PADREN-902092 format. One line per 4 residues: number of its first residue (from 0); their letters; for each residue z, x, y of C-alpha. Coordinates in nm, 2 decimals. Layout:
% PADREN-902092
NUM> a> Z,X,Y  ...
END
This chain:
% PADREN-902092
0> mrqk> 0.76,-1.05,5.90  0.99,-1.08,5.61  0.74,-1.28,5.41  0.49,-0.99,5.44
4> aepa> 0.75,-0.73,5.37  0.87,-0.89,5.04  0.56,-0.81,4.83  0.59,-0.44,4.92
8> arar> 0.96,-0.45,4.83  0.89,-0.59,4.49  0.66,-0.30,4.41  0.94,-0.05,4.47
12> pdae> 1.19,0.05,4.20  1.49,-0.07,4.41  1.36,-0.43,4.36  1.51,-0.43,4.01
16> aedg> 1.83,-0.58,4.15  1.63,-0.87,4.30  1.49,-0.95,3.96  1.83,-0.98,3.80
20> eaia> 1.86,-0.63,3.65  2.17,-0.46,3.79  2.13,-0.11,3.93  2.33,0.14,3.73
24> lpqd> 2.61,0.29,3.94  2.75,0.64,3.85  3.06,0.61,3.64  3.19,0.97,3.66
28> trvv> 3.40,1.02,3.97  3.36,1.40,3.95  2.98,1.36,3.97  3.02,1.14,4.29
32> llac> 3.25,1.39,4.45  3.03,1.69,4.37  2.73,1.50,4.51  2.93,1.43,4.83
36> iftl> 3.03,1.80,4.86  2.67,1.91,4.80  2.54,1.67,5.07  2.80,1.80,5.32
40> mafy> 2.71,2.16,5.24  2.34,2.08,5.28  2.40,1.92,5.62  2.62,2.22,5.72
44> tlyf> 2.34,2.46,5.63  2.08,2.25,5.81  2.29,2.25,6.12  2.32,2.63,6.14
48> aael> 1.96,2.69,6.01  1.80,2.47,6.27  1.57,2.74,6.40  1.40,2.76,6.06
52> avpl> 1.46,2.40,5.93  1.31,2.22,6.23  0.98,2.41,6.22  0.96,2.36,5.85
56> cfal> 1.01,1.98,5.88  0.76,1.96,6.16  0.51,2.15,5.95  0.56,1.91,5.65
60> llkl> 0.51,1.61,5.88  0.20,1.75,6.04  0.07,1.83,5.69  0.11,1.47,5.59
64> lltp> -0.05,1.36,5.91  -0.36,1.59,5.87  -0.39,1.55,5.49  -0.63,1.25,5.50
68> gyrv> -0.88,1.44,5.72  -0.83,1.76,5.52  -0.91,1.58,5.19  -1.23,1.43,5.35
72> ltrw> -1.35,1.78,5.45  -1.27,1.92,5.10  -1.47,1.64,4.94  -1.76,1.75,5.15
76> hvpa> -1.72,2.10,4.98  -1.57,2.26,5.29  -1.36,2.56,5.17  -0.98,2.49,5.19
80> piaa> -0.90,2.75,5.45  -1.18,2.64,5.68  -1.08,2.27,5.64  -0.72,2.36,5.73
84> lvmm> -0.84,2.55,6.04  -1.07,2.26,6.15  -0.79,2.01,6.12  -0.54,2.24,6.31
88> allg> -0.81,2.30,6.58  -0.85,1.92,6.62  -0.48,1.87,6.65  -0.45,2.16,6.90
92> ally> -0.74,2.03,7.11  -0.57,1.69,7.12  -0.24,1.83,7.23  -0.41,2.06,7.49
96> gigy> -0.60,1.76,7.62  -0.29,1.56,7.66  -0.10,1.85,7.83  -0.40,1.93,8.06
100> giag> -0.44,1.56,8.15  -0.09,1.51,8.26  -0.02,1.85,8.42  -0.20,1.77,8.74
104> pasd> -0.06,1.42,8.79  0.29,1.54,8.71  0.26,1.82,8.97  0.14,1.58,9.23
108> wfgk> 0.42,1.33,9.16  0.70,1.59,9.17  0.54,1.73,9.49  0.58,1.39,9.66
112> lpqs> 0.93,1.34,9.52  1.13,1.47,9.82  0.95,1.22,10.05  1.05,0.93,9.82
116> lprf> 1.42,1.01,9.80  1.52,0.83,10.12  1.36,0.51,9.98  1.56,0.56,9.66
120> eehl> 1.88,0.60,9.85  1.81,0.29,10.06  1.76,0.08,9.74  2.09,0.21,9.60
124> sllr> 2.29,0.16,9.92  2.47,-0.13,9.76  2.62,0.11,9.51  2.73,0.37,9.76
128> apve> 3.07,0.22,9.84  3.18,0.17,9.47  3.06,0.53,9.39  3.26,0.67,9.69
132> rlfh> 3.56,0.48,9.58  3.53,0.61,9.22  3.51,0.97,9.34  3.81,0.91,9.57
136> llgq> 4.01,0.78,9.27  3.90,1.08,9.06  4.02,1.31,9.34  4.36,1.14,9.34
140> lqsa> 4.39,1.17,8.97  4.31,1.54,8.98  4.57,1.59,9.25  4.83,1.40,9.06
144> tgrr> 4.78,1.62,8.75  4.80,1.94,8.95  4.43,2.02,8.93  4.24,2.13,9.23
148> asga> 3.98,1.87,9.33  3.64,2.01,9.43  3.34,1.82,9.54  3.10,2.11,9.48
152> apai> 2.96,2.19,9.14  3.03,2.54,9.00  2.78,2.79,9.11  2.53,2.91,8.85
156> qgsa> 2.45,3.27,8.86  2.08,3.35,8.89  2.08,3.60,8.61  2.26,3.35,8.38
160> lagy> 2.01,3.07,8.46  1.71,3.31,8.41  1.86,3.42,8.07  1.91,3.06,7.96
164> lfsg> 1.55,2.96,8.06  1.41,3.27,7.89  1.61,3.20,7.57  1.49,2.84,7.56
168> trsi> 1.13,2.94,7.61  1.15,3.21,7.35  1.31,2.96,7.10  1.03,2.70,7.17
172> ltgf> 0.75,2.96,7.12  0.91,3.10,6.81  0.94,2.75,6.66  0.58,2.67,6.75
176> gitt> 0.46,2.99,6.59  0.65,2.93,6.27  0.53,2.57,6.25  0.17,2.67,6.30
180> lllf> 0.19,2.94,6.04  0.35,2.72,5.78  0.11,2.43,5.85  -0.19,2.64,5.79
184> fmla> -0.07,2.77,5.46  0.06,2.43,5.35  -0.28,2.27,5.42  -0.48,2.56,5.26
188> agdi> -0.26,2.56,4.95  -0.33,2.20,4.88  -0.14,2.06,4.58  -0.04,2.39,4.43
192> fmrk> 0.33,2.32,4.45  0.29,1.98,4.28  0.08,2.14,4.00  0.35,2.41,3.95
196> lvei> 0.62,2.15,3.94  0.43,1.94,3.68  0.38,2.25,3.47  0.76,2.33,3.45
200> lpsf> 0.89,1.98,3.39  0.99,1.93,3.03  0.87,1.58,2.94  0.56,1.37,3.01
204> gdkk> 0.77,1.10,3.17  0.92,1.35,3.42  0.58,1.48,3.50  0.44,1.13,3.56
208> rave> 0.74,1.04,3.78  0.71,1.35,3.99  0.34,1.28,4.05  0.40,0.92,4.14
212> msre> 0.68,1.02,4.38  0.47,1.28,4.55  0.18,1.05,4.59  0.40,0.77,4.73
216> ieqn> 0.56,1.00,4.98  0.22,1.14,5.09  0.06,0.80,5.11  0.34,0.61,5.28
220> isay> 0.45,0.88,5.53  0.09,0.96,5.61  0.01,0.60,5.67  0.33,0.56,5.87
224> lvti> 0.25,0.86,6.10  -0.12,0.75,6.15  -0.02,0.39,6.22  0.26,0.49,6.47
228> timn> 0.02,0.74,6.64  -0.25,0.48,6.69  0.00,0.22,6.81  0.16,0.47,7.05
232> alvg> -0.19,0.55,7.19  -0.25,0.18,7.25  0.09,0.15,7.42  -0.01,0.45,7.64
236> latf> -0.34,0.28,7.73  -0.17,-0.05,7.80  0.09,0.12,8.02  -0.18,0.31,8.20
240> asmw> -0.37,-0.01,8.27  -0.06,-0.21,8.38  0.07,0.07,8.61  -0.27,0.10,8.77
244> aigl> -0.28,-0.28,8.83  0.07,-0.27,8.98  -0.03,0.01,9.21  0.20,0.29,9.08
248> enpv> 0.06,0.64,9.16  -0.06,0.86,8.88  -0.10,0.60,8.61  -0.23,0.86,8.36
252> lwga> 0.10,1.04,8.37  0.30,0.72,8.29  0.06,0.63,8.01  0.11,0.97,7.85
256> vafi> 0.49,0.95,7.90  0.49,0.60,7.73  0.29,0.75,7.44  0.53,1.03,7.39
260> lnyv> 0.85,0.83,7.43  0.74,0.57,7.17  0.77,0.82,6.89  1.15,0.80,6.93
264> lilg> 1.24,0.46,6.81  1.48,0.25,7.02  1.61,0.54,7.22  1.27,0.63,7.36
268> pltg> 1.18,0.28,7.49  1.53,0.25,7.64  1.48,0.59,7.82  1.14,0.47,7.94
272> lvmf> 1.28,0.15,8.07  1.54,0.33,8.29  1.27,0.59,8.39  1.02,0.33,8.50
276> favg> 1.28,0.15,8.70  1.38,0.47,8.88  1.01,0.55,8.95  0.97,0.20,9.09
280> lltf> 1.26,0.25,9.32  1.12,0.58,9.44  0.77,0.43,9.50  0.79,0.07,9.63
284> ptll> 0.96,-0.06,9.94  1.11,-0.38,9.79  1.34,-0.43,9.49  1.11,-0.70,9.36
288> haal> 0.81,-0.47,9.36  1.02,-0.19,9.21  1.11,-0.41,8.91  0.75,-0.47,8.81
292> ppaa> 0.69,-0.13,8.63  0.99,-0.17,8.40  0.91,-0.53,8.34  0.55,-0.45,8.24
296> yfai> 0.67,-0.16,8.02  0.93,-0.39,7.86  0.67,-0.66,7.79  0.43,-0.40,7.63
300> hlie> 0.71,-0.27,7.41  0.82,-0.61,7.31  0.48,-0.70,7.19  0.42,-0.37,7.01
304> getv> 0.77,-0.29,6.88  0.88,-0.63,6.78  0.56,-0.79,6.65  0.26,-0.56,6.57
308> tpll> 0.41,-0.24,6.44  0.68,-0.40,6.21  0.41,-0.61,6.04  0.20,-0.30,5.98
312> varr> 0.48,-0.06,5.87  0.65,-0.32,5.65  0.35,-0.31,5.42  0.45,0.05,5.33
316> ftln> 0.83,0.04,5.33  1.12,-0.13,5.50  1.44,0.04,5.61  1.79,-0.08,5.70
320> pvlv> 1.78,-0.12,6.08  2.15,-0.02,6.11  2.08,0.30,5.92  1.77,0.37,6.13
324> igsl> 2.00,0.37,6.44  2.26,0.58,6.26  1.98,0.83,6.15  1.85,0.86,6.51
328> ifwd> 2.20,0.93,6.64  2.29,1.17,6.36  1.97,1.38,6.37  1.98,1.39,6.75
332> wmwg> 2.33,1.53,6.72  2.21,1.78,6.46  1.89,1.90,6.61  1.85,1.74,6.95
336> ipga> 1.52,1.58,7.06  1.33,1.73,6.76  1.58,1.57,6.53  1.53,1.23,6.69
340> llav> 1.16,1.26,6.63  1.21,1.35,6.27  1.48,1.09,6.20  1.27,0.80,6.07
344> plla> 1.03,1.01,5.85  1.33,1.19,5.70  1.50,0.86,5.62  1.19,0.71,5.47
348> ttki> 1.13,1.02,5.26  1.49,1.01,5.14  1.45,0.64,5.04  1.12,0.71,4.84
352> vcdh> 1.28,1.00,4.65  1.59,0.80,4.57  1.38,0.51,4.45  1.22,0.74,4.19
356> vrpl> 1.53,0.92,4.07  1.74,0.69,3.85  2.09,0.83,3.95  1.99,0.79,4.32
360> mpvg> 1.85,0.44,4.29  2.17,0.28,4.44  2.13,0.50,4.75  1.76,0.40,4.78
364> hflg> 1.86,0.03,4.74  2.12,0.08,5.01  1.87,0.24,5.25  1.62,-0.05,5.21
368> g> 1.56,-0.32,5.47
END
């Protein structure tokens, strides 16, 4: 994989250090401190402006995902607003089809869940004694510190729960509406912002650098999103086929779940592994049979995540794997699940921008794989 990734790395500006030319580091300490303060202020603003920042980031990513199809339609002399509506309609139909396809199986599975709980408890009977001992020790610690031990969870008022659910639903609908509106106007506007930026830049070199950076971001991120989407769809199909062969009920549901979880690198597959093991315990009578779903899911992910996808993505860019993990954790803390979905594209975009701005080239080199 490294042999295939090296040619792509040589084409990037951060490869200057590999050719013997040292990357110029900033010499003024005040500039570095001001940059750090600006970065902290930017993250502080993004944290508190999540209701606007998250829909904006999703709209930008969806624009990059739909741009290739949009350009094909405009080359066929389709008006820009109609081309934007067509691409958004196709995306909406795809999302609706996925939701409609898994709604029925999910409802059936959750309906059968109460009958499966005794089997789950039977499988976990070996852990019952250690868990009871742990709770007994916790009760003793609470008594020793003067706190009242209580085995019951605090009651949740019905009105408070209803208000929480209503607030969450309203936030999701608001974010979806903002994303849809921004996505339409971004697609319909085309390259207007890039043209305006080129017009106001003072020198020809700056104009050329801005166009190259914009094209690289669009090509690399679009190719990354399309590649990952295709690979996730293949993972979903492979999961559907393997779960059907194993005999797990509602294989369509588990294929769709695998497709969605694979968008979150590392954390998504780990979550899927635990989930498939729990589903196996709820479904099958023996531990050996219950271990088959997570084993099949792990094998599929091992082939896709460690072999196929890295070879395809490395042609576009390579990222520091440690920083990928750190980015996932950081953006999940900042914005929750939407942040985890946006973490890798944001990191890749940051690297491309840093590679084309000379004062930021050391940062781009540090982000590289």
